[in-house]
PyMOL Python script that loads the backbone (N, CA, C, O; Angstrom):
from pymol import cmd

cmd.read_pdbstr("""\
ATOM      1  N   MET A   1       0.633  -1.659   0.275  1.00  0.00           N
ATOM      2  CA  MET A   1       0.153   0.199   0.149  1.00  0.00           C
ATOM      3  C   MET A   1       1.004   1.017  -0.120  1.00  0.00           C
ATOM      4  O   MET A   1       2.191   0.841  -0.392  1.00  0.00           O
ATOM      5  N   SER A   2       0.169   2.323  -0.020  1.00  0.00           N
ATOM      6  CA  SER A   2       1.052   3.790  -0.895  1.00  0.00           C
ATOM      7  C   SER A   2       0.888   3.985   0.877  1.00  0.00           C
ATOM      8  O   SER A   2       0.249   3.512   1.817  1.00  0.00           O
ATOM      9  N   GLY A   3       2.126   5.207   0.533  1.00  0.00           N
ATOM     10  CA  GLY A   3       2.229   5.597   2.176  1.00  0.00           C
ATOM     11  C   GLY A   3       0.971   6.496   2.490  1.00  0.00           C
ATOM     12  O   GLY A   3       0.601   6.735   3.640  1.00  0.00           O
ATOM     13  N   ASP A   4       0.316   6.995   1.292  1.00  0.00           N
ATOM     14  CA  ASP A   4      -0.853   8.314   1.599  1.00  0.00           C
ATOM     15  C   ASP A   4      -2.361   7.252   1.334  1.00  0.00           C
ATOM     16  O   ASP A   4      -3.248   7.727   0.625  1.00  0.00           O
ATOM     17  N   ALA A   5      -2.533   5.991   1.877  1.00  0.00           N
ATOM     18  CA  ALA A   5      -3.557   5.273   1.752  1.00  0.00           C
ATOM     19  C   ALA A   5      -4.191   5.370   3.069  1.00  0.00           C
ATOM     20  O   ALA A   5      -3.726   5.285   4.205  1.00  0.00           O
ATOM     21  N   ALA A   6      -5.608   5.608   2.534  1.00  0.00           N
ATOM     22  CA  ALA A   6      -6.303   5.789   3.957  1.00  0.00           C
ATOM     23  C   ALA A   6      -7.691   5.496   3.673  1.00  0.00           C
ATOM     24  O   ALA A   6      -8.097   5.404   2.515  1.00  0.00           O
ATOM     25  N   LEU A   7      -8.462   5.340   4.724  1.00  0.00           N
ATOM     26  CA  LEU A   7      -9.984   4.969   4.690  1.00  0.00           C
ATOM     27  C   LEU A   7     -11.155   5.625   5.355  1.00  0.00           C
ATOM     28  O   LEU A   7     -10.907   6.782   5.693  1.00  0.00           O
ATOM     29  N   ARG A   8     -11.644   5.455   5.468  1.00  0.00           N
ATOM     30  CA  ARG A   8     -12.456   6.007   6.131  1.00  0.00           C
ATOM     31  C   ARG A   8     -13.042   5.654   7.285  1.00  0.00           C
ATOM     32  O   ARG A   8     -13.764   4.660   7.199  1.00  0.00           O
ATOM     33  N   ILE A   9     -12.943   6.226   8.475  1.00  0.00           N
ATOM     34  CA  ILE A   9     -13.005   5.667  10.400  1.00  0.00           C
ATOM     35  C   ILE A   9     -13.743   4.782  10.674  1.00  0.00           C
ATOM     36  O   ILE A   9     -13.356   3.784  11.281  1.00  0.00           O
ATOM     37  N   ASP A  10     -15.488   5.038  10.117  1.00  0.00           N
ATOM     38  CA  ASP A  10     -16.178   4.136  10.181  1.00  0.00           C
ATOM     39  C   ASP A  10     -16.488   2.312   9.430  1.00  0.00           C
ATOM     40  O   ASP A  10     -16.905   1.214   9.798  1.00  0.00           O
ATOM     41  N   ALA A  11     -15.903   3.047   8.102  1.00  0.00           N
ATOM     42  CA  ALA A  11     -15.502   1.720   7.595  1.00  0.00           C
ATOM     43  C   ALA A  11     -14.785   0.922   8.130  1.00  0.00           C
ATOM     44  O   ALA A  11     -15.037  -0.281   8.200  1.00  0.00           O
ATOM     45  N   TRP A  12     -13.822   1.452   8.570  1.00  0.00           N
ATOM     46  CA  TRP A  12     -12.580   0.678   9.289  1.00  0.00           C
ATOM     47  C   TRP A  12     -13.168   0.140  10.580  1.00  0.00           C
ATOM     48  O   TRP A  12     -13.045  -1.076  10.728  1.00  0.00           O
ATOM     49  N   LEU A  13     -13.721   0.747  11.446  1.00  0.00           N
ATOM     50  CA  LEU A  13     -14.493   0.252  12.831  1.00  0.00           C
ATOM     51  C   LEU A  13     -15.050  -1.064  12.669  1.00  0.00           C
ATOM     52  O   LEU A  13     -14.832  -2.032  13.398  1.00  0.00           O
ATOM     53  N   TRP A  14     -16.040  -1.003  11.304  1.00  0.00           N
ATOM     54  CA  TRP A  14     -16.457  -2.088  10.841  1.00  0.00           C
ATOM     55  C   TRP A  14     -16.100  -2.932  10.284  1.00  0.00           C
ATOM     56  O   TRP A  14     -16.660  -3.951  10.689  1.00  0.00           O
ATOM     57  N   ARG A  15     -15.077  -3.214   9.114  1.00  0.00           N
ATOM     58  CA  ARG A  15     -13.894  -3.713   8.751  1.00  0.00           C
ATOM     59  C   ARG A  15     -13.491  -4.310   9.893  1.00  0.00           C
ATOM     60  O   ARG A  15     -14.563  -4.901  10.025  1.00  0.00           O
ATOM     61  N   ALA A  16     -12.913  -4.644  10.770  1.00  0.00           N
ATOM     62  CA  ALA A  16     -12.192  -4.864  11.979  1.00  0.00           C
ATOM     63  C   ALA A  16     -13.019  -5.013  12.834  1.00  0.00           C
ATOM     64  O   ALA A  16     -12.621  -4.382  13.813  1.00  0.00           O
ATOM     65  N   ARG A  17     -13.833  -5.425  13.016  1.00  0.00           N
ATOM     66  CA  ARG A  17     -14.942  -5.730  13.760  1.00  0.00           C
ATOM     67  C   ARG A  17     -15.436  -5.537  14.892  1.00  0.00           C
ATOM     68  O   ARG A  17     -16.057  -6.416  15.489  1.00  0.00           O
ATOM     69  N   PHE A  18     -15.220  -4.271  15.389  1.00  0.00           N
ATOM     70  CA  PHE A  18     -15.683  -3.411  16.351  1.00  0.00           C
ATOM     71  C   PHE A  18     -17.143  -3.470  16.663  1.00  0.00           C
ATOM     72  O   PHE A  18     -17.671  -3.706  17.750  1.00  0.00           O
ATOM     73  N   PHE A  19     -17.753  -3.187  15.397  1.00  0.00           N
ATOM     74  CA  PHE A  19     -19.675  -2.834  15.083  1.00  0.00           C
ATOM     75  C   PHE A  19     -20.000  -3.994  14.077  1.00  0.00           C
ATOM     76  O   PHE A  19     -19.223  -4.729  13.466  1.00  0.00           O
ATOM     77  N   LYS A  20     -21.347  -3.948  14.080  1.00  0.00           N
ATOM     78  CA  LYS A  20     -22.361  -5.464  13.739  1.00  0.00           C
ATOM     79  C   LYS A  20     -22.473  -4.101  12.273  1.00  0.00           C
ATOM     80  O   LYS A  20     -22.411  -4.700  11.199  1.00  0.00           O
ATOM     81  N   THR A  21     -22.570  -3.017  12.129  1.00  0.00           N
ATOM     82  CA  THR A  21     -22.072  -2.604  10.861  1.00  0.00           C
ATOM     83  C   THR A  21     -21.790  -0.688  11.148  1.00  0.00           C
ATOM     84  O   THR A  21     -21.618   0.027  12.135  1.00  0.00           O
ATOM     85  N   ARG A  22     -21.878  -0.488   9.653  1.00  0.00           N
ATOM     86  CA  ARG A  22     -21.343   1.412   9.408  1.00  0.00           C
ATOM     87  C   ARG A  22     -21.892   2.554  10.120  1.00  0.00           C
ATOM     88  O   ARG A  22     -21.367   3.617  10.451  1.00  0.00           O
ATOM     89  N   ALA A  23     -23.053   2.101  10.278  1.00  0.00           N
ATOM     90  CA  ALA A  23     -23.801   2.656  10.829  1.00  0.00           C
ATOM     91  C   ALA A  23     -23.750   3.128  12.313  1.00  0.00           C
ATOM     92  O   ALA A  23     -24.104   4.114  12.959  1.00  0.00           O
ATOM     93  N   LEU A  24     -23.152   1.974  12.522  1.00  0.00           N
ATOM     94  CA  LEU A  24     -23.445   1.785  14.565  1.00  0.00           C
ATOM     95  C   LEU A  24     -21.809   2.472  14.309  1.00  0.00           C
ATOM     96  O   LEU A  24     -21.620   3.662  14.563  1.00  0.00           O
ATOM     97  N   ALA A  25     -21.116   1.926  13.988  1.00  0.00           N
ATOM     98  CA  ALA A  25     -19.311   2.463  14.125  1.00  0.00           C
ATOM     99  C   ALA A  25     -20.333   4.099  13.515  1.00  0.00           C
ATOM    100  O   ALA A  25     -20.944   4.692  14.405  1.00  0.00           O
ATOM    101  N   ALA A  26     -20.392   4.473  12.563  1.00  0.00           N
ATOM    102  CA  ALA A  26     -20.649   6.211  11.866  1.00  0.00           C
ATOM    103  C   ALA A  26     -21.263   6.849  13.170  1.00  0.00           C
ATOM    104  O   ALA A  26     -20.553   7.715  13.681  1.00  0.00           O
ATOM    105  N   THR A  27     -22.281   6.614  13.704  1.00  0.00           N
ATOM    106  CA  THR A  27     -22.624   7.199  15.116  1.00  0.00           C
ATOM    107  C   THR A  27     -21.893   7.012  16.352  1.00  0.00           C
ATOM    108  O   THR A  27     -22.108   7.957  17.111  1.00  0.00           O
ATOM    109  N   PHE A  28     -20.989   6.010  16.912  1.00  0.00           N
ATOM    110  CA  PHE A  28     -19.850   5.872  17.283  1.00  0.00           C
ATOM    111  C   PHE A  28     -19.681   6.981  17.684  1.00  0.00           C
ATOM    112  O   PHE A  28     -20.126   7.693  18.584  1.00  0.00           O
ATOM    113  N   VAL A  29     -18.349   7.100  16.200  1.00  0.00           N
ATOM    114  CA  VAL A  29     -17.592   8.667  15.926  1.00  0.00           C
ATOM    115  C   VAL A  29     -18.244   9.534  16.117  1.00  0.00           C
ATOM    116  O   VAL A  29     -18.103   9.745  17.322  1.00  0.00           O
ATOM    117  N   GLU A  30     -18.765  10.082  15.815  1.00  0.00           N
ATOM    118  CA  GLU A  30     -20.201  11.213  15.257  1.00  0.00           C
ATOM    119  C   GLU A  30     -20.301  11.939  16.533  1.00  0.00           C
ATOM    120  O   GLU A  30     -20.316  13.167  16.629  1.00  0.00           O
ATOM    121  N   GLY A  31     -20.387  10.872  17.772  1.00  0.00           N
ATOM    122  CA  GLY A  31     -20.429  10.819  18.669  1.00  0.00           C
ATOM    123  C   GLY A  31     -19.480  11.649  20.132  1.00  0.00           C
ATOM    124  O   GLY A  31     -19.738  12.019  21.277  1.00  0.00           O
ATOM    125  N   GLY A  32     -18.357  11.621  19.248  1.00  0.00           N
ATOM    126  CA  GLY A  32     -17.113  12.059  19.919  1.00  0.00           C
ATOM    127  C   GLY A  32     -16.384  10.594  20.511  1.00  0.00           C
ATOM    128  O   GLY A  32     -15.215  10.727  20.875  1.00  0.00           O
ATOM    129  N   ARG A  33     -16.646   9.995  20.563  1.00  0.00           N
ATOM    130  CA  ARG A  33     -16.697   8.553  21.102  1.00  0.00           C
ATOM    131  C   ARG A  33     -14.619   8.222  21.090  1.00  0.00           C
ATOM    132  O   ARG A  33     -13.982   8.041  22.127  1.00  0.00           O
ATOM    133  N   VAL A  34     -14.039   8.229  19.778  1.00  0.00           N
ATOM    134  CA  VAL A  34     -12.833   7.453  19.746  1.00  0.00           C
ATOM    135  C   VAL A  34     -11.713   9.069  19.437  1.00  0.00           C
ATOM    136  O   VAL A  34     -11.889  10.199  18.980  1.00  0.00           O
ATOM    137  N   ARG A  35     -10.806   8.428  19.900  1.00  0.00           N
ATOM    138  CA  ARG A  35      -9.293   9.726  20.288  1.00  0.00           C
ATOM    139  C   ARG A  35      -8.200   8.770  19.271  1.00  0.00           C
ATOM    140  O   ARG A  35      -7.545   7.743  19.448  1.00  0.00           O
ATOM    141  N   LEU A  36      -8.398   9.671  18.195  1.00  0.00           N
ATOM    142  CA  LEU A  36      -7.240   9.300  17.393  1.00  0.00           C
ATOM    143  C   LEU A  36      -5.909  10.061  16.977  1.00  0.00           C
ATOM    144  O   LEU A  36      -5.947  11.099  16.316  1.00  0.00           O
ATOM    145  N   THR A  37      -4.939   9.576  17.334  1.00  0.00           N
ATOM    146  CA  THR A  37      -3.518   9.889  17.369  1.00  0.00           C
ATOM    147  C   THR A  37      -2.695   9.572  16.239  1.00  0.00           C
ATOM    148  O   THR A  37      -2.189   8.474  16.009  1.00  0.00           O
ATOM    149  N   ARG A  38      -2.583  10.796  15.432  1.00  0.00           N
ATOM    150  CA  ARG A  38      -1.273  10.181  14.181  1.00  0.00           C
ATOM    151  C   ARG A  38       0.038  11.151  14.294  1.00  0.00           C
ATOM    152  O   ARG A  38      -0.120  12.348  14.530  1.00  0.00           O
ATOM    153  N   HIS A  39       1.181  10.657  14.138  1.00  0.00           N
ATOM    154  CA  HIS A  39       2.088  11.694  14.426  1.00  0.00           C
ATOM    155  C   HIS A  39       2.191  12.117  15.216  1.00  0.00           C
ATOM    156  O   HIS A  39       2.587  13.279  15.314  1.00  0.00           O
ATOM    157  N   GLY A  40       1.738  11.022  16.628  1.00  0.00           N
ATOM    158  CA  GLY A  40       1.906  12.262  17.882  1.00  0.00           C
ATOM    159  C   GLY A  40       0.545  13.405  18.309  1.00  0.00           C
ATOM    160  O   GLY A  40       0.357  14.041  19.346  1.00  0.00           O
ATOM    161  N   GLN A  41      -0.303  13.325  16.957  1.00  0.00           N
ATOM    162  CA  GLN A  41      -0.979  14.227  17.448  1.00  0.00           C
ATOM    163  C   GLN A  41      -2.693  14.275  18.127  1.00  0.00           C
ATOM    164  O   GLN A  41      -3.253  15.107  17.414  1.00  0.00           O
ATOM    165  N   GLU A  42      -3.435  13.898  18.875  1.00  0.00           N
ATOM    166  CA  GLU A  42      -4.151  13.908  19.485  1.00  0.00           C
ATOM    167  C   GLU A  42      -5.362  14.353  18.760  1.00  0.00           C
ATOM    168  O   GLU A  42      -5.123  15.401  18.160  1.00  0.00           O
ATOM    169  N   THR A  43      -6.741  13.880  18.577  1.00  0.00           N
ATOM    170  CA  THR A  43      -7.944  14.406  17.843  1.00  0.00           C
ATOM    171  C   THR A  43      -9.136  13.700  18.326  1.00  0.00           C
ATOM    172  O   THR A  43      -9.143  12.536  18.725  1.00  0.00           O
ATOM    173  N   ARG A  44      -9.986  14.367  18.271  1.00  0.00           N
ATOM    174  CA  ARG A  44     -11.459  13.617  18.543  1.00  0.00           C
ATOM    175  C   ARG A  44     -11.648  13.514  16.951  1.00  0.00           C
ATOM    176  O   ARG A  44     -11.117  14.519  16.480  1.00  0.00           O
ATOM    177  N   PRO A  45     -12.286  12.565  15.731  1.00  0.00           N
ATOM    178  CA  PRO A  45     -12.887  12.706  14.700  1.00  0.00           C
ATOM    179  C   PRO A  45     -14.482  13.047  14.815  1.00  0.00           C
ATOM    180  O   PRO A  45     -15.479  12.417  15.170  1.00  0.00           O
ATOM    181  N   ASP A  46     -14.167  14.594  14.249  1.00  0.00           N
ATOM    182  CA  ASP A  46     -16.408  14.415  14.966  1.00  0.00           C
ATOM    183  C   ASP A  46     -17.080  14.184  12.804  1.00  0.00           C
ATOM    184  O   ASP A  46     -17.749  14.998  12.167  1.00  0.00           O
ATOM    185  N   LYS A  47     -16.780  13.438  12.537  1.00  0.00           N
ATOM    186  CA  LYS A  47     -17.477  13.325  11.227  1.00  0.00           C
ATOM    187  C   LYS A  47     -16.466  11.560  11.297  1.00  0.00           C
ATOM    188  O   LYS A  47     -15.368  11.219  11.736  1.00  0.00           O
ATOM    189  N   ALA A  48     -17.572  10.886  10.620  1.00  0.00           N
ATOM    190  CA  ALA A  48     -17.683   9.648  10.273  1.00  0.00           C
ATOM    191  C   ALA A  48     -16.636   9.105   9.101  1.00  0.00           C
ATOM    192  O   ALA A  48     -16.133   8.008   8.859  1.00  0.00           O
ATOM    193  N   SER A  49     -16.541  10.766   8.339  1.00  0.00           N
ATOM    194  CA  SER A  49     -15.705  10.382   6.979  1.00  0.00           C
ATOM    195  C   SER A  49     -14.654  10.904   7.276  1.00  0.00           C
ATOM    196  O   SER A  49     -14.515  11.904   6.573  1.00  0.00           O
ATOM    197  N   ARG A  50     -13.473  10.708   8.234  1.00  0.00           N
ATOM    198  CA  ARG A  50     -12.590  10.947   8.587  1.00  0.00           C
ATOM    199  C   ARG A  50     -11.818  10.025   8.500  1.00  0.00           C
ATOM    200  O   ARG A  50     -11.951   8.848   8.836  1.00  0.00           O
ATOM    201  N   THR A  51     -11.052  10.513   8.078  1.00  0.00           N
ATOM    202  CA  THR A  51     -10.120   9.139   7.608  1.00  0.00           C
ATOM    203  C   THR A  51      -8.991   8.567   8.947  1.00  0.00           C
ATOM    204  O   THR A  51      -9.078   9.181  10.010  1.00  0.00           O
ATOM    205  N   VAL A  52      -7.973   7.415   8.851  1.00  0.00           N
ATOM    206  CA  VAL A  52      -7.091   6.451   9.625  1.00  0.00           C
ATOM    207  C   VAL A  52      -6.591   6.072   7.935  1.00  0.00           C
ATOM    208  O   VAL A  52      -7.186   6.042   6.858  1.00  0.00           O
ATOM    209  N   ARG A  53      -5.307   5.838   8.340  1.00  0.00           N
ATOM    210  CA  ARG A  53      -4.465   4.849   8.355  1.00  0.00           C
ATOM    211  C   ARG A  53      -3.115   4.290   8.581  1.00  0.00           C
ATOM    212  O   ARG A  53      -2.670   4.582   9.691  1.00  0.00           O
ATOM    213  N   PRO A  54      -2.682   3.890   8.170  1.00  0.00           N
ATOM    214  CA  PRO A  54      -1.785   2.422   9.125  1.00  0.00           C
ATOM    215  C   PRO A  54      -0.813   3.260   9.742  1.00  0.00           C
ATOM    216  O   PRO A  54      -0.202   4.234   9.303  1.00  0.00           O
ATOM    217  N   GLY A  55      -0.792   2.683  10.858  1.00  0.00           N
ATOM    218  CA  GLY A  55       0.432   3.939  12.238  1.00  0.00           C
ATOM    219  C   GLY A  55      -0.910   4.677  12.750  1.00  0.00           C
ATOM    220  O   GLY A  55      -0.359   5.124  13.755  1.00  0.00           O
ATOM    221  N   ASP A  56      -2.067   5.102  12.850  1.00  0.00           N
ATOM    222  CA  ASP A  56      -2.147   5.300  13.493  1.00  0.00           C
ATOM    223  C   ASP A  56      -3.080   5.301  14.798  1.00  0.00           C
ATOM    224  O   ASP A  56      -2.725   6.445  15.082  1.00  0.00           O
ATOM    225  N   GLU A  57      -3.748   5.064  15.572  1.00  0.00           N
ATOM    226  CA  GLU A  57      -3.514   4.873  17.109  1.00  0.00           C
ATOM    227  C   GLU A  57      -4.661   5.212  17.055  1.00  0.00           C
ATOM    228  O   GLU A  57      -4.904   6.236  16.416  1.00  0.00           O
ATOM    229  N   LEU A  58      -5.970   4.351  17.817  1.00  0.00           N
ATOM    230  CA  LEU A  58      -7.391   4.741  17.883  1.00  0.00           C
ATOM    231  C   LEU A  58      -7.597   3.975  19.154  1.00  0.00           C
ATOM    232  O   LEU A  58      -7.570   2.745  19.194  1.00  0.00           O
ATOM    233  N   VAL A  59      -7.877   5.027  20.568  1.00  0.00           N
ATOM    234  CA  VAL A  59      -8.246   4.356  21.627  1.00  0.00           C
ATOM    235  C   VAL A  59     -10.148   4.790  21.505  1.00  0.00           C
ATOM    236  O   VAL A  59     -10.714   5.637  20.813  1.00  0.00           O
ATOM    237  N   PHE A  60     -10.859   3.488  22.795  1.00  0.00           N
ATOM    238  CA  PHE A  60     -12.671   3.958  22.996  1.00  0.00           C
ATOM    239  C   PHE A  60     -13.099   2.855  23.886  1.00  0.00           C
ATOM    240  O   PHE A  60     -12.561   1.942  24.512  1.00  0.00           O
ATOM    241  N   ALA A  61     -13.982   3.198  23.736  1.00  0.00           N
ATOM    242  CA  ALA A  61     -14.974   2.506  24.596  1.00  0.00           C
ATOM    243  C   ALA A  61     -15.450   1.539  24.508  1.00  0.00           C
ATOM    244  O   ALA A  61     -16.514   2.151  24.414  1.00  0.00           O
ATOM    245  N   ILE A  62     -15.840   0.206  24.416  1.00  0.00           N
ATOM    246  CA  ILE A  62     -16.956  -0.348  24.072  1.00  0.00           C
ATOM    247  C   ILE A  62     -18.172  -1.469  25.653  1.00  0.00           C
ATOM    248  O   ILE A  62     -17.903  -2.558  26.160  1.00  0.00           O
ATOM    249  N   ASP A  63     -18.917  -0.902  25.818  1.00  0.00           N
ATOM    250  CA  ASP A  63     -19.113  -2.168  26.567  1.00  0.00           C
ATOM    251  C   ASP A  63     -18.854  -1.514  28.146  1.00  0.00           C
ATOM    252  O   ASP A  63     -19.173  -2.335  29.006  1.00  0.00           O
ATOM    253  N   GLY A  64     -18.470  -0.534  28.568  1.00  0.00           N
ATOM    254  CA  GLY A  64     -17.419  -0.499  29.329  1.00  0.00           C
ATOM    255  C   GLY A  64     -16.378  -1.064  29.427  1.00  0.00           C
ATOM    256  O   GLY A  64     -16.102  -1.368  30.587  1.00  0.00           O
ATOM    257  N   ARG A  65     -15.469  -1.416  28.481  1.00  0.00           N
ATOM    258  CA  ARG A  65     -14.307  -1.911  27.872  1.00  0.00           C
ATOM    259  C   ARG A  65     -13.107  -0.619  27.089  1.00  0.00           C
ATOM    260  O   ARG A  65     -13.447  -0.070  26.041  1.00  0.00           O
ATOM    261  N   LEU A  66     -12.012  -0.345  27.631  1.00  0.00           N
ATOM    262  CA  LEU A  66     -11.364   0.167  26.670  1.00  0.00           C
ATOM    263  C   LEU A  66     -10.434  -0.370  25.398  1.00  0.00           C
ATOM    264  O   LEU A  66      -9.650  -1.301  25.216  1.00  0.00           O
ATOM    265  N   ILE A  67     -10.788   0.378  24.874  1.00  0.00           N
ATOM    266  CA  ILE A  67     -10.438  -0.438  23.457  1.00  0.00           C
ATOM    267  C   ILE A  67      -9.338   0.429  23.096  1.00  0.00           C
ATOM    268  O   ILE A  67      -9.519   1.590  22.727  1.00  0.00           O
ATOM    269  N   ALA A  68      -7.604  -0.401  23.248  1.00  0.00           N
ATOM    270  CA  ALA A  68      -6.526   0.838  22.657  1.00  0.00           C
ATOM    271  C   ALA A  68      -5.569  -0.386  21.647  1.00  0.00           C
ATOM    272  O   ALA A  68      -4.975  -1.392  22.036  1.00  0.00           O
ATOM    273  N   VAL A  69      -5.741   0.292  19.961  1.00  0.00           N
ATOM    274  CA  VAL A  69      -5.602  -0.075  18.712  1.00  0.00           C
ATOM    275  C   VAL A  69      -4.433   1.197  17.304  1.00  0.00           C
ATOM    276  O   VAL A  69      -4.657   2.273  16.750  1.00  0.00           O
ATOM    277  N   ARG A  70      -3.192   0.143  17.313  1.00  0.00           N
ATOM    278  CA  ARG A  70      -2.554   0.964  16.298  1.00  0.00           C
ATOM    279  C   ARG A  70      -2.807   0.066  15.238  1.00  0.00           C
ATOM    280  O   ARG A  70      -2.404  -1.097  15.228  1.00  0.00           O
ATOM    281  N   VAL A  71      -3.596   0.700  14.181  1.00  0.00           N
ATOM    282  CA  VAL A  71      -4.085   0.468  12.878  1.00  0.00           C
ATOM    283  C   VAL A  71      -3.009  -0.140  12.551  1.00  0.00           C
ATOM    284  O   VAL A  71      -1.971   0.346  13.000  1.00  0.00           O
ATOM    285  N   GLU A  72      -2.888  -1.600  11.522  1.00  0.00           N
ATOM    286  CA  GLU A  72      -1.747  -2.186  10.869  1.00  0.00           C
ATOM    287  C   GLU A  72      -2.677  -2.017   9.171  1.00  0.00           C
ATOM    288  O   GLU A  72      -1.956  -1.596   8.267  1.00  0.00           O
ATOM    289  N   ALA A  73      -3.664  -2.221   8.914  1.00  0.00           N
ATOM    290  CA  ALA A  73      -3.757  -2.174   7.935  1.00  0.00           C
ATOM    291  C   ALA A  73      -5.113  -1.315   7.684  1.00  0.00           C
ATOM    292  O   ALA A  73      -5.771  -0.543   8.383  1.00  0.00           O
ATOM    293  N   LEU A  74      -5.239  -1.885   6.156  1.00  0.00           N
ATOM    294  CA  LEU A  74      -7.051  -0.929   5.887  1.00  0.00           C
ATOM    295  C   LEU A  74      -7.778  -2.218   5.905  1.00  0.00           C
ATOM    296  O   LEU A  74      -8.743  -2.394   6.649  1.00  0.00           O
ATOM    297  N   GLY A  75      -7.225  -3.327   4.912  1.00  0.00           N
ATOM    298  CA  GLY A  75      -8.347  -3.776   4.888  1.00  0.00           C
ATOM    299  C   GLY A  75      -8.844  -3.573   3.479  1.00  0.00           C
ATOM    300  O   GLY A  75      -8.828  -2.459   2.954  1.00  0.00           O
ATOM    301  N   MET A  76      -9.396  -4.927   2.716  1.00  0.00           N
ATOM    302  CA  MET A  76     -10.215  -4.313   0.979  1.00  0.00           C
ATOM    303  C   MET A  76     -11.565  -5.136   1.587  1.00  0.00           C
ATOM    304  O   MET A  76     -12.313  -5.514   0.686  1.00  0.00           O
ATOM    305  N   ARG A  77     -11.966  -5.448   2.826  1.00  0.00           N
ATOM    306  CA  ARG A  77     -13.554  -6.272   2.954  1.00  0.00           C
ATOM    307  C   ARG A  77     -13.925  -6.409   4.581  1.00  0.00           C
ATOM    308  O   ARG A  77     -13.109  -6.652   5.470  1.00  0.00           O
ATOM    309  N   ARG A  78     -14.995  -6.247   4.702  1.00  0.00           N
ATOM    310  CA  ARG A  78     -14.902  -7.226   6.534  1.00  0.00           C
ATOM    311  C   ARG A  78     -15.247  -8.782   5.811  1.00  0.00           C
ATOM    312  O   ARG A  78     -16.145  -9.115   5.037  1.00  0.00           O
ATOM    313  N   GLY A  79     -14.293  -9.439   6.332  1.00  0.00           N
ATOM    314  CA  GLY A  79     -13.797 -10.473   6.363  1.00  0.00           C
ATOM    315  C   GLY A  79     -14.320 -11.311   7.682  1.00  0.00           C
ATOM    316  O   GLY A  79     -15.047 -11.041   8.638  1.00  0.00           O
ATOM    317  N   PRO A  80     -13.574 -12.472   7.242  1.00  0.00           N
ATOM    318  CA  PRO A  80     -13.826 -13.210   8.729  1.00  0.00           C
ATOM    319  C   PRO A  80     -12.728 -12.521  10.197  1.00  0.00           C
ATOM    320  O   PRO A  80     -11.910 -11.607  10.306  1.00  0.00           O
ATOM    321  N   ALA A  81     -13.193 -13.365  10.934  1.00  0.00           N
ATOM    322  CA  ALA A  81     -12.378 -12.596  12.327  1.00  0.00           C
ATOM    323  C   ALA A  81     -11.263 -13.000  12.314  1.00  0.00           C
ATOM    324  O   ALA A  81     -10.909 -12.405  13.332  1.00  0.00           O
ATOM    325  N   ALA A  82     -10.559 -13.424  12.066  1.00  0.00           N
ATOM    326  CA  ALA A  82      -9.091 -13.490  11.923  1.00  0.00           C
ATOM    327  C   ALA A  82      -8.120 -12.829  11.316  1.00  0.00           C
ATOM    328  O   ALA A  82      -6.985 -12.494  11.656  1.00  0.00           O
ATOM    329  N   GLU A  83      -9.153 -12.617   9.763  1.00  0.00           N
ATOM    330  CA  GLU A  83      -8.476 -11.437   8.505  1.00  0.00           C
ATOM    331  C   GLU A  83      -8.780 -10.170   9.024  1.00  0.00           C
ATOM    332  O   GLU A  83      -8.070  -9.328   8.474  1.00  0.00           O
ATOM    333  N   ALA A  84      -9.968  -9.412  10.323  1.00  0.00           N
ATOM    334  CA  ALA A  84     -10.335  -8.151  11.049  1.00  0.00           C
ATOM    335  C   ALA A  84      -9.021  -8.279  11.593  1.00  0.00           C
ATOM    336  O   ALA A  84      -8.282  -7.402  11.146  1.00  0.00           O
ATOM    337  N   ALA A  85      -8.430  -9.099  12.442  1.00  0.00           N
ATOM    338  CA  ALA A  85      -7.570  -8.995  13.317  1.00  0.00           C
ATOM    339  C   ALA A  85      -6.258  -8.766  13.497  1.00  0.00           C
ATOM    340  O   ALA A  85      -5.473  -8.480  14.402  1.00  0.00           O
ATOM    341  N   ALA A  86      -6.278  -9.031  12.091  1.00  0.00           N
ATOM    342  CA  ALA A  86      -4.912  -8.592  11.224  1.00  0.00           C
ATOM    343  C   ALA A  86      -4.941  -7.115  10.415  1.00  0.00           C
ATOM    344  O   ALA A  86      -4.236  -6.838   9.445  1.00  0.00           O
ATOM    345  N   LEU A  87      -6.090  -6.097  11.158  1.00  0.00           N
ATOM    346  CA  LEU A  87      -6.049  -5.140  10.805  1.00  0.00           C
ATOM    347  C   LEU A  87      -5.931  -4.180  11.619  1.00  0.00           C
ATOM    348  O   LEU A  87      -6.511  -3.114  11.408  1.00  0.00           O
ATOM    349  N   TYR A  88      -5.029  -4.415  12.877  1.00  0.00           N
ATOM    350  CA  TYR A  88      -4.621  -3.801  14.192  1.00  0.00           C
ATOM    351  C   TYR A  88      -3.858  -4.904  15.312  1.00  0.00           C
ATOM    352  O   TYR A  88      -3.752  -6.120  15.477  1.00  0.00           O
ATOM    353  N   CYS A  89      -3.532  -3.964  15.780  1.00  0.00           N
ATOM    354  CA  CYS A  89      -2.253  -4.587  17.329  1.00  0.00           C
ATOM    355  C   CYS A  89      -2.411  -3.611  18.361  1.00  0.00           C
ATOM    356  O   CYS A  89      -2.155  -2.407  18.389  1.00  0.00           O
ATOM    357  N   PRO A  90      -2.967  -4.527  19.342  1.00  0.00           N
ATOM    358  CA  PRO A  90      -3.514  -4.140  20.497  1.00  0.00           C
ATOM    359  C   PRO A  90      -2.481  -2.935  21.592  1.00  0.00           C
ATOM    360  O   PRO A  90      -1.674  -3.571  22.270  1.00  0.00           O
ATOM    361  N   LEU A  91      -2.432  -1.805  21.765  1.00  0.00           N
ATOM    362  CA  LEU A  91      -1.634  -1.442  22.498  1.00  0.00           C
ATOM    363  C   LEU A  91      -2.079  -1.815  23.844  1.00  0.00           C
ATOM    364  O   LEU A  91      -3.171  -2.235  24.224  1.00  0.00           O
ATOM    365  N   GLU A  92      -0.427  -1.441  24.814  1.00  0.00           N
ATOM    366  CA  GLU A  92      -0.716  -2.087  26.542  1.00  0.00           C
ATOM    367  C   GLU A  92      -0.936  -1.007  26.927  1.00  0.00           C
ATOM    368  O   GLU A  92      -0.323   0.045  26.748  1.00  0.00           O
ATOM    369  N   ASN A  93      -1.882  -1.246  27.506  1.00  0.00           N
ATOM    370  CA  ASN A  93      -3.478   0.405  28.524  1.00  0.00           C
ATOM    371  C   ASN A  93      -1.837   0.234  29.942  1.00  0.00           C
ATOM    372  O   ASN A  93      -1.192  -0.605  30.570  1.00  0.00           O
ATOM    373  N   ASN A  94      -1.978   1.945  29.666  1.00  0.00           N
ATOM    374  CA  ASN A  94      -0.582   2.223  30.871  1.00  0.00           C
ATOM    375  C   ASN A  94      -1.396   2.636  31.703  1.00  0.00           C
ATOM    376  O   ASN A  94      -1.012   3.004  32.813  1.00  0.00           O
TER     377      ASN A  94
END
""", "prot")
cmd.dss("prot")
cmd.show_as("cartoon", "prot")
cmd.util.cbc("prot")
cmd.orient("prot")
């Protein structure tokens, strides 16, 4: 993939199987419930159309569980769980 490859954040969350539908992922992002860190700069995406790139870090909470991951790949589709798990690397909670 080229260095400028990017994907909508709602689509990535859906492909990585954190949400059952893209609509749920979009609502979650638009609610300001995701922190995105890119090149040391932390932001809270306000639109589902904001992009993620490999190397970005995401932190969010689902069902009272804090999830911190690094985007490793964008994926081409919403595949099986093993394929989805290859899209990210869990980060250690400090």
